DRENKOLRO-840300 format. One line per field, with one value per residue (C-alpha): residue in three letters; x, y, z. Coordinates in nm, 4 decimals. Each point is the difference from the previous one (the first is absolute). Layout:
# DRENKOLRO-840300
res: c(ala	...)
px: c(X	...)
py: c(Y	...)
pz: c(Z	...)
//
This chain:
# DRENKOLRO-840300
res: c(met	lys	ile	ile	asp	val	val	ser	ser	thr	gly	arg	thr	gly	phe	phe	phe	asp	asp	gln	lys	ala	ile	lys	glu	gly	ala	his	ala	asp	gly	asn	phe	tyr	val	gly	ala	pro	ile	thr	pro	gly	phe	thr	arg	ile	arg	gln	ala	gly	glu	ser	leu	thr	ile	met	leu	val	leu	glu	asp	gly	gln	val	ala	phe	gly	asp	cys	cys	ala	val	gln	tyr	ser	gly	cys	gly	gly	arg	asp	pro	leu	phe	leu	ala	lys	glu	phe	ala	leu	ile	val	glu	lys	asp	leu	lys	pro	arg	leu	ile	gly	arg	glu	leu	lys	ser	phe	lys	asp	leu	ala	asp	glu	phe	asp	his	ile	his	leu	lys	gly	gln	his	ile	his	thr	ala	leu	arg	tyr	gly	ile	thr	gln	ala	leu	leu	asp	ala	val	ala	lys	ala	his	his	thr	gln	met	ala	asn	ile	val	ala	lys	glu	tyr	gly	thr	gln	val	ser	asp	gln	leu	ile	pro	ile	phe	ser	gln	ser	gly	asp	asn	arg	tyr	asp	asn	val	asp	lys	met	ile	ile	lys	gly	ser	ala	val	leu	pro	his	gly	leu	ile	asn	asn	val	ala	asn	lys	leu	gly	tyr	gln	gly	glu	lys	leu	leu	glu	tyr	val	lys	trp	leu	arg	gln	arg	val	asp	glu	phe	lys	ser	glu	ala	asp	tyr	ser	pro	val	phe	his	ile	asp	val	tyr	gly	thr	leu	gly	ile	ile	phe	lys	thr	asp	tyr	ser	lys	met	val	asp	tyr	leu	lys	thr	leu	arg	glu	ala	ser	gly	pro	tyr	his	leu	arg	ile	glu	gly	pro	val	asp	phe	asp	asp	arg	glu	leu	thr	met	arg	gly	leu	gln	ala	ile	thr	ala	leu	leu	asp	glu	arg	gly	val	asp	val	glu	ile	val	ala	asp	glu	trp	cys	asn	thr	leu	glu	asp	ile	ile	tyr	phe	ala	asp	his	lys	ala	gly	his	met	val	gln	ile	lys	thr	pro	asp	leu	gly	gly	ile	gln	asn	thr	ile	glu	ala	val	leu	tyr	cys	lys	ser	lys	gly	ile	gly	ala	tyr	gln	gly	gly	thr	cys	asn	glu	thr	asp	ile	ser	ala	lys	thr	cys	val	his	leu	ala	met	ala	thr	gln	pro	ile	gln	ile	leu	ala	lys	pro	gly	met	gly	val	asp	glu	gly	tyr	met	ile	val	phe	asn	glu	met	gln	arg	ile	ile	ala	leu	asp	lys	ala	met	lys	gly	arg	asn	lys)
px: c(0.0000	0.1323	-0.0726	-0.1382	-0.0765	0.0566	-0.2588	0.0215	-0.2414	0.0513	-0.2030	-0.0412	0.1153	-0.1857	0.1534	0.2383	0.3625	0.1055	0.3148	0.1209	0.2737	-0.2440	-0.2412	0.2763	0.1002	-0.3481	-0.2092	-0.3509	-0.2870	-0.3214	-0.2540	0.1620	0.2472	0.3339	0.0697	0.3456	0.2753	0.1342	0.3603	0.0677	0.0995	-0.2730	-0.2927	-0.2129	-0.2095	0.0593	-0.2856	-0.0918	-0.1958	0.1684	0.0606	0.0200	0.0792	-0.1621	0.2005	-0.2105	0.1661	-0.2134	0.0661	-0.0301	-0.3264	-0.1638	0.0510	0.1271	0.2414	0.0043	0.2527	-0.0150	0.2987	-0.0308	0.2169	-0.0229	-0.1813	0.3262	0.1824	0.3292	0.1211	0.1857	0.2230	-0.2907	-0.0429	-0.1559	-0.3694	-0.1734	-0.1939	-0.1902	-0.0134	0.3761	0.0597	-0.2697	0.2281	0.2835	-0.2270	-0.1083	0.3417	0.2479	-0.1771	-0.2719	0.2513	0.1764	-0.3233	-0.1695	0.0783	0.1316	-0.0770	-0.1755	0.1935	0.1625	-0.1208	0.3237	0.2199	-0.2189	-0.0321	0.3750	0.0596	-0.2526	0.0863	0.3576	-0.0672	0.2031	-0.0839	0.2459	0.2246	-0.2686	-0.2026	-0.3649	-0.2306	-0.1016	-0.3685	0.0535	0.1831	-0.2766	-0.2784	0.1788	0.0853	-0.3571	-0.1213	0.2613	-0.1066	-0.3632	0.0948	0.1990	-0.2853	-0.2552	0.2243	0.0116	-0.3699	0.0676	0.0084	0.2901	0.0692	0.0552	0.2564	0.1922	-0.0130	0.1178	0.2895	0.1209	-0.0578	-0.2657	-0.3534	-0.3125	-0.1578	-0.3358	-0.0534	-0.0494	0.3098	-0.0640	-0.1159	0.1333	-0.2464	0.1122	-0.2021	0.1482	-0.0664	-0.3464	0.1649	-0.3053	-0.3033	0.1988	0.1019	-0.3676	-0.0187	0.3042	-0.1536	-0.3266	0.1898	0.2210	0.3309	0.2827	0.2401	-0.0904	-0.0048	0.3247	-0.1014	0.2019	0.1948	0.2035	-0.0058	0.1418	-0.2153	-0.3372	0.0322	0.2931	0.0432	0.3359	0.0090	-0.1770	-0.3153	-0.2411	0.1010	-0.0184	-0.3571	-0.0822	0.1340	-0.2087	-0.3041	0.0724	0.0084	-0.3239	-0.1736	0.0913	-0.0938	-0.3379	-0.1094	0.1663	-0.2652	0.2045	0.1596	0.3177	0.0445	0.3469	0.1379	0.3597	0.0459	0.2341	0.0721	0.2152	0.1721	0.1975	0.3230	-0.1630	0.1360	0.3434	-0.1086	-0.0974	0.2558	0.2841	0.2411	-0.0788	-0.1139	-0.0211	-0.2725	-0.1653	-0.0188	-0.1397	-0.2721	-0.0669	-0.0390	-0.2630	-0.1855	0.0138	-0.1443	-0.2795	-0.0830	-0.0764	-0.0727	0.0593	0.3446	0.1691	0.2063	0.1563	0.0979	0.2730	0.0930	0.2927	0.0804	0.3324	-0.0268	0.2770	-0.0088	0.2999	-0.0930	-0.3612	0.1076	0.2379	-0.2697	-0.2530	0.2654	0.0797	-0.3662	-0.0774	0.2957	-0.0865	-0.3633	0.1122	0.2614	-0.2563	-0.2692	-0.2454	-0.2700	-0.0138	0.0914	0.1771	-0.0889	0.2477	-0.1446	0.1703	0.3333	-0.0785	-0.1357	0.1754	0.0698	0.3611	-0.1142	-0.2244	0.2812	0.2296	-0.2482	-0.0898	0.3656	0.0624	-0.3205	-0.1082	-0.3532	-0.1961	-0.2017	0.0605	-0.2673	0.0388	-0.1546	-0.0909	0.0098	0.3391	0.1584	-0.0831	-0.0485	-0.2360	0.2465	0.2030	-0.2943	-0.0109	0.3719	-0.0129	-0.2700	0.1857	0.3301	-0.1468	-0.1591	0.3332	0.1631	-0.2703	-0.1088	-0.3704	-0.1122	-0.2746	-0.1133	-0.1113	-0.0338	-0.1931	-0.3491	0.0939	-0.0356	-0.2854	-0.2334	0.2142	0.3303	-0.1648	-0.1467	0.3312	0.1715	-0.2518	0.1154	0.3619	-0.0894	-0.2032	0.2965	0.2676	-0.1969	0.1353	-0.1133	-0.2454	-0.1197	-0.1180	-0.3626	0.0237	-0.0644	-0.1527	-0.0436	-0.3706	0.0584	-0.3053	0.1118	0.3595	-0.0976	-0.2688	0.2391	0.2709	-0.2283	-0.2192	0.2940	0.1506	-0.3304	-0.0216	0.3519	-0.0742	-0.3347	0.1344	0.3115	-0.2132	-0.2344	0.2873	0.1619	-0.3332	-0.0419	0.3540	-0.0444)
py: c(0.0000	0.3447	0.3631	0.1756	0.3485	0.2251	0.2550	0.2368	0.2280	0.2529	-0.0305	0.0808	-0.1982	-0.0820	0.2882	0.2955	0.0965	0.1690	0.2002	-0.1866	0.2499	0.2907	-0.1971	-0.1019	0.3628	0.0914	0.0800	0.0877	-0.2256	0.1674	-0.2696	-0.2215	0.2737	0.0980	0.3717	0.1274	-0.0339	-0.3402	-0.0937	-0.3161	0.0653	-0.0703	0.0873	0.3002	-0.0383	-0.1888	-0.2342	-0.0712	-0.2662	-0.3361	-0.1043	-0.3375	-0.1296	-0.3230	-0.2139	-0.2373	-0.2798	-0.1339	-0.3680	-0.1963	-0.1635	0.3309	-0.0246	0.3146	0.0001	0.2910	0.1669	0.3320	0.2293	0.1869	0.1307	0.0350	0.2773	0.1464	0.0109	0.1816	-0.0562	-0.2680	-0.0820	-0.0584	0.0983	0.3427	0.0739	-0.2177	0.2155	-0.2334	0.2091	0.0412	-0.3728	-0.0957	0.1494	-0.2287	-0.3041	0.0912	0.0979	-0.2211	-0.2986	-0.0916	-0.1002	-0.2278	-0.1701	-0.0669	-0.3435	-0.1412	-0.3637	-0.0583	-0.3006	0.1053	0.2799	0.0050	0.0470	0.2756	0.1782	-0.0023	0.1425	0.2835	0.0811	0.0762	0.2299	0.3205	0.2978	0.2836	-0.1557	-0.0103	-0.2855	0.0443	0.1154	-0.2601	0.0643	-0.0915	-0.3174	-0.0829	0.0310	-0.1678	-0.3094	-0.0257	-0.0039	-0.2590	-0.2318	0.0351	-0.0645	-0.3151	-0.1275	0.0657	-0.1650	-0.3129	0.0204	0.0101	0.2385	0.2381	-0.1624	-0.3339	0.1494	0.1477	-0.3282	-0.2002	0.2296	0.0549	-0.3479	0.0939	-0.1103	0.2122	0.0454	-0.1601	0.2370	0.3755	0.2108	0.2305	0.3395	0.3256	0.2907	0.3619	0.2817	0.3179	0.3000	-0.1334	-0.2243	-0.0398	-0.0503	-0.2162	-0.2345	-0.0776	-0.1064	-0.2240	-0.1696	-0.0575	-0.1445	-0.2128	0.1442	-0.2203	0.2943	0.3615	0.3067	0.1513	0.3260	0.2495	0.1362	0.2452	0.3107	0.0405	0.2846	-0.1274	-0.3779	-0.1300	0.2562	0.1329	-0.2641	-0.2586	0.0518	0.0377	-0.3280	-0.1740	0.1164	-0.1150	-0.3510	-0.0168	0.1056	-0.2647	-0.2739	0.1178	0.0321	-0.3517	-0.1471	0.1712	-0.0629	-0.3161	-0.2410	-0.3167	-0.0935	-0.1199	0.3158	0.1236	0.2482	0.1124	0.3710	0.1320	0.3723	0.2054	0.2885	0.1411	0.0521	0.2223	-0.2022	0.1028	0.3623	-0.0147	-0.2569	0.0722	-0.2942	-0.0731	-0.3500	-0.1068	0.2577	-0.0875	-0.3670	0.0956	0.1914	-0.2883	-0.2285	0.2388	-0.0146	-0.3793	-0.0109	0.2280	-0.2304	-0.2842	-0.3300	0.1509	-0.0361	0.3297	0.0990	0.3437	0.1010	0.2536	0.1150	0.2014	0.1631	0.1803	0.1055	-0.2473	-0.3721	-0.1005	0.2089	-0.1184	-0.3629	0.0285	0.1616	-0.2735	-0.2640	0.1451	0.0316	-0.3547	-0.1437	0.1905	-0.1112	-0.3611	0.0333	0.1351	-0.2454	0.2730	-0.1561	0.2714	-0.0530	0.2718	0.0376	0.1547	0.2319	0.3255	-0.0405	-0.3686	0.0423	-0.2235	-0.3731	0.0868	0.2116	-0.2770	-0.2552	0.2453	0.0722	-0.3685	-0.1063	0.2537	-0.0850	0.3636	-0.0762	-0.3144	0.0563	0.1825	0.1745	-0.0976	0.3134	-0.1425	0.3095	0.1028	-0.3255	0.0620	-0.3349	-0.2253	-0.2894	0.1970	-0.0183	-0.3770	-0.0321	0.2373	-0.2033	-0.3238	0.1484	0.1354	-0.3356	-0.1750	0.2329	-0.0355	0.3617	0.0780	0.0813	0.2598	0.0399	0.3572	0.2738	0.3222	0.1422	0.1794	-0.3089	-0.1304	-0.2977	-0.1639	0.0306	-0.1120	-0.3134	-0.0886	0.0353	-0.2417	-0.2640	0.0617	-0.0378	-0.3169	-0.1563	0.1104	0.0110	0.3052	0.0588	0.2703	0.1955	0.3591	0.0788	0.2470	0.2414	0.2929	0.0934	-0.0758	-0.3571	-0.1566	0.0286	-0.1157	-0.2830	-0.1143	-0.0043	-0.1982	-0.2355	-0.0854	-0.0617	-0.2423	-0.1827	-0.0261	-0.1422	-0.2619	-0.0990	-0.0239	-0.1892	-0.2487	-0.0448	-0.0554	-0.2582	-0.1748	-0.0262	-0.1325	-0.2895)
pz: c(0.0000	-0.0970	0.0833	-0.3079	0.1379	0.3001	0.1128	0.2966	0.1837	0.2788	0.3170	0.3677	0.2999	0.3201	0.1965	-0.0331	-0.0383	0.3262	0.0672	0.3076	0.0847	0.0068	0.2190	0.2404	0.0309	0.1181	-0.3074	0.1173	-0.1068	-0.1153	-0.0798	-0.2625	-0.0959	0.1487	0.0205	-0.0873	-0.2563	-0.1098	0.0782	-0.1999	-0.3649	-0.2550	0.2253	-0.0904	0.3171	0.3242	-0.0925	-0.3605	-0.1868	-0.0416	-0.3596	-0.1705	-0.3453	-0.1206	-0.2405	-0.2103	-0.1944	-0.2853	-0.0691	-0.3231	0.1030	0.0926	0.3754	0.1751	0.2951	0.2429	0.2278	0.1831	0.0401	0.3294	0.2807	0.3754	0.1845	0.1276	-0.3322	-0.0393	0.3566	0.1935	-0.2976	-0.2393	-0.3646	-0.0669	-0.0396	-0.2615	-0.2468	-0.2310	-0.3191	-0.0034	0.0308	-0.2515	-0.2653	0.1108	-0.0248	-0.3523	-0.1328	0.1829	0.1556	-0.2498	-0.2727	0.2495	0.1057	-0.3345	-0.1366	0.3280	0.0797	0.3326	0.1272	0.3290	0.2237	0.1953	-0.3082	-0.1431	0.3361	0.0582	-0.3468	0.0201	0.3604	-0.1030	-0.2949	-0.0047	-0.2191	-0.0548	0.2626	0.2688	0.1427	-0.0944	0.2821	0.2576	-0.0790	-0.3663	0.0960	0.2457	-0.2556	-0.2896	0.2023	0.1314	-0.3600	-0.0952	0.2844	-0.1037	-0.3634	0.0779	0.2185	-0.2764	-0.2572	0.2183	0.0995	0.3723	0.2956	0.0585	0.3389	-0.1719	-0.2379	0.2948	0.1924	-0.3003	-0.0900	0.3578	0.1405	0.2558	0.0863	-0.0357	0.3419	0.0662	0.2927	0.0213	0.0627	0.3016	-0.1275	0.1454	-0.0223	0.0196	0.1481	-0.1397	0.2204	0.0845	0.2556	0.2245	-0.2254	-0.2402	0.2811	0.0485	-0.3657	0.0495	0.3017	-0.1873	-0.2989	0.2251	-0.1188	0.1241	0.0333	0.0767	-0.0049	-0.1433	0.1673	-0.2087	0.2967	-0.2076	0.2191	0.3502	0.1264	-0.1182	-0.0065	0.2060	0.2757	0.1149	0.2736	-0.2144	0.2053	-0.2926	-0.1606	0.3373	0.0463	-0.3512	0.0664	0.3169	-0.2000	-0.2657	0.2586	0.1587	-0.3372	-0.1137	0.3377	-0.0074	-0.3573	-0.1316	-0.1213	0.0501	0.3316	-0.1714	-0.2116	0.0939	-0.2523	-0.0059	0.0737	-0.2677	0.0260	-0.2368	0.1788	-0.2988	0.1918	0.2603	0.2935	-0.1223	0.0199	0.3681	0.1217	-0.2461	0.0350	0.3636	-0.0856	0.3625	0.0681	-0.3292	0.0964	0.3393	-0.1815	-0.2377	0.3005	0.1357	-0.3310	0.0065	0.3498	-0.1204	-0.2927	0.2405	-0.1780	-0.3432	-0.1540	-0.0899	-0.3017	-0.0398	-0.3517	-0.0684	0.3527	-0.1405	-0.3323	-0.0203	-0.3666	-0.0824	-0.0732	0.2107	0.3021	-0.0115	-0.0361	0.2959	0.2110	-0.0742	0.0610	0.3440	0.1008	-0.1142	0.1893	0.3189	-0.0089	-0.0395	0.2732	0.2463	-0.1057	-0.0998	-0.2184	-0.2659	-0.3635	-0.1964	-0.3673	-0.2448	-0.2634	-0.1012	-0.1827	-0.0455	-0.3497	-0.2514	-0.0012	0.0811	0.2966	0.1307	-0.0198	0.1810	0.2799	0.0373	0.0144	0.2780	0.1886	-0.0238	0.1110	0.0805	-0.3158	-0.3264	-0.2010	-0.3626	-0.1463	-0.3366	-0.2267	0.1394	-0.1172	-0.3648	-0.1742	0.1933	-0.0231	0.2562	0.2410	-0.0459	0.0638	0.2980	0.1746	-0.0601	0.1182	0.3245	0.0724	-0.0582	0.2558	0.2635	-0.0466	-0.0187	-0.3543	-0.0195	-0.3602	0.0130	-0.2543	0.0217	0.0228	-0.3224	-0.2234	-0.2159	-0.0094	-0.2698	0.1858	0.3257	-0.1581	-0.1614	0.3374	0.1505	-0.2486	0.1000	0.3671	-0.0469	-0.1820	0.2508	0.3281	0.1896	0.3593	-0.1061	-0.3014	-0.0147	-0.0825	-0.2865	-0.1613	0.1862	0.3635	0.0302	0.1303	-0.1671	-0.3620	0.0417	0.2338	-0.2450	-0.2972	0.1789	0.1945	-0.2978	-0.2334	0.2510	0.0254	-0.3801	-0.0245	0.2656	-0.1549	-0.3566	0.1060	0.1942	-0.2958	-0.2431	0.2261	0.0354	-0.3769	-0.0449	0.2447)
//
């Protein structure tokens, strides 16, 4: 089966592009807007509409394979590629990538993904968002050419087994960190709430008191409204390096504080994502490494999750090798080609590091569904509900796609007996 045409269309994502540096420096929120001037290059406002670019591969038999190019909410910071503006990159697809795709045989996803993930134009690696979308489309195309599910192609080419159980889903609240928790409890989210603790004054507190009160509230809310007695979600809270702002490098005091949070969470396991961010990969890695080691040494039952500056497959291998966190977020768009996400999950598992297949609220339904197939074939500890911050939509997309994969795989196995 060959590709006979390539079509692209610009679109919107499930959330926004936000200038993280401006927000960290205290940009004032006014409804859904942020007031003030952007800081990160490429932004024209602190918050602007997220953009996507769909790549459609037309196959010989008339089938069409889809992939969505998109980038994370906090683009242009933490060592990431600059802001992804769809119209600009649509020209690259038409001029430079379409000629390379037309006529290609759809035999091996892995070979095609590796090739297109390493394309350089004018001496520069193509944008991670382009690599992300192209490889999604290639996986879909290879699966359609072989009349099977994308998860089965991944499992076959990487020597894994497609899960027959749901991967725990992690829901994120956005700034609506109270009302959205109620939705998560109703839905039965296995991991919650993310929390978006990205500001010291308004969300963390200069002594950490605001986050502590929030954790206490979370525990009380789950206890009061859970519909099943055995419902025991993990509390996973992203603090965007703000603990490093109030504690600096006094990791002993930071661990004392984390212990207090863990006591407040009661029976619910606690994960803290991104406790420090020193605007440098090495410094951030060393900080996470020290915090992780000290928590383990003191027997404090809190897991640290690496995020910022742990963007590429190389970064993830580096952080995992140095035990810079108990878990690593594999932020799918940041890795470019989706084969890197597959390899990152498998590498973390081989090293005994928790693999969290994440991503961003700023993705699309197509990229989210593709990521579900990757997760079902590699079985990370958890997968992010995406896109959006409304809980219901992202949870629905991820949950339902997992259920479809399980049902179809079971049916196919039954017919082949």
